[in-house]
Residue, then its C-alpha position, 0 to 999 in steps of 0.5 A: x539760047x540759054x542752056x541749063x547743063x546737068x551733070x551726074x554729080x548733081x549740079x546744074x550749070x547756068x548763067x555762070x553759076x553752078x547750082x546743086x540739084x537732085x537727079x533720079x535715083x537710077x542715075x542718068x541714062x540714055x535708055x530711059x524707061x518708065x519706072x527706072x528712076x533715071x533722069x534721061x540723057x538729052x537736050x530738052x526744050x522747056x515747055x511751060x511752068x506749072x505753079x501752086x498759086x496758093x503757095x506763091x505771092x505772085x506768078x513767078x517771073x519767067x519767059x515761059x508760059x505759066x499755068x496755075x496747078x488746080x486740085x484736080x490736075x494729074x499727069x498720066x504715067x501709065x504706058x498703056x493709056x492713051x493719055x500717057x505722058x500727058x496732063x489729065x484731070x482727076x479722077x482719071x481711070x489710068x495710073x497717074x500722079x497728082x500735081x497738087x501735092x501736100x509737100x512743096x516739091x510741085x510748087x514750081x514744075x517746069x514741063x520739059x520736052x522729054x518723050x512728048x513729040x511724039x510720045x513713045x509708050x514706056x519711054x518715061x513720063x512726068x520728067x520735070x524740073x521741080x523743087x528739091x527735097x531737103x538734103x537733095x534726096x534723089x528723085x524718080x527721074x526729075x531734076x530738082x533744085x532749091x526753091x530760090x535757085x529754081x526761081x532764079x533760073x526761071x527768071x532767065x528762062x524762055x522758050x529758047x532755053x534748053x535743059x541739057x542732061x549729060x551722062x559723062 
């Protein structure tokens, strides 16, 4: 098992490296709730990689299952909807976010096992590992890394990899 450990100072440790990362603007919290901007505390399995095939020369090297993001892909973030914290096709009647973005943040998206088995309405949705903004600005609750660092991590990743987020 490989563990990617994230700390509140905004670093991820993996494979003997310490990589800068962005975390949620609400900090790291054990009591994650929808819309709080916090990155949840816990140990999360890596489920799969979503990627923008139009922006990458090839499918990223990884041991995770991979799926190309399509223009009509979304993720439901409406706690009242039956599709809460699930991928959806757009247009979608409930509140959601677009996975096909104009910025580069979702060029690489690792879906993690946060609030997915089972889904608890209101406990947080769309918590991913993705590409960071320049300057590592805080996220809405995700963990974000530079594109080169995320590509390196993906090469090491498989279904036994765990994302561990600590509140220390």
